[in-house]
C-alpha positions as CSV (number, residue, x, y, z in Angstrom):
1,M,-44.3,-16.6,-8.8
2,L,-43.2,-16.0,-5.2
3,D,-40.2,-18.3,-5.7
4,A,-39.0,-16.3,-8.6
5,Y,-39.2,-13.1,-6.6
6,I,-37.3,-14.7,-3.8
7,I,-34.6,-16.1,-6.1
8,D,-34.3,-12.6,-7.8
9,Q,-33.8,-10.8,-4.4
10,I,-31.2,-13.3,-3.3
11,R,-29.3,-12.9,-6.6
12,K,-29.5,-9.1,-6.3
13,R,-28.1,-9.2,-2.7
14,E,-25.2,-11.5,-3.8
15,E,-24.4,-9.1,-6.7
16,E,-24.4,-6.1,-4.2
17,R,-22.2,-8.1,-1.8
18,R,-19.7,-8.9,-4.6
19,R,-19.6,-5.3,-5.7
20,I,-19.0,-4.0,-2.2
21,H,-16.2,-6.6,-1.6
22,E,-14.5,-5.8,-4.9
23,R,-14.5,-2.0,-4.4
24,P,-11.4,-1.7,-2.1
25,A,-9.3,-3.6,-4.6
26,L,-10.1,-1.1,-7.3
27,E,-9.1,1.8,-5.1
28,L,-5.7,0.5,-4.3
29,P,-2.8,2.2,-6.3
30,L,-1.5,0.0,-9.1
31,E,2.1,0.9,-8.6
32,P,3.8,1.8,-5.3
33,E,5.2,5.3,-5.0
34,P,8.9,5.4,-5.7
35,P,11.1,6.2,-2.7
36,P,12.4,9.7,-2.5
37,D,15.9,10.3,-3.8
38,W,18.3,10.3,-0.8
39,E,21.2,12.7,-1.0
40,P,23.8,12.7,1.8
41,D,24.8,16.1,3.1
42,I,28.0,17.4,1.7
43,E,29.5,17.9,5.2
44,E,29.1,14.2,6.0
45,E,31.1,13.3,2.8
46,E,34.0,15.7,3.5
47,E,34.4,14.8,7.2
48,A,37.3,12.4,7.8
49,P,36.6,9.3,9.9
50,R,37.4,9.7,13.6
51,V,40.0,7.3,15.0
52,I,41.0,7.3,18.7
53,V,44.4,6.0,19.5
54,I,45.1,4.9,23.2
55,D,48.7,4.5,23.9
56,L,49.4,2.3,27.0
């Protein structure tokens, strides 16, 4: 009788431990959030590239 009680307590503790360890995995988001759309400034697109010429 005492053996059955001890075995039952061990089984309950193992089930509780499994439930606790599985919980964080269930809280993780299933899909990562998409990155925000990047739009360059209009001023950067219209500005010509700068070139420095050194005449020796």
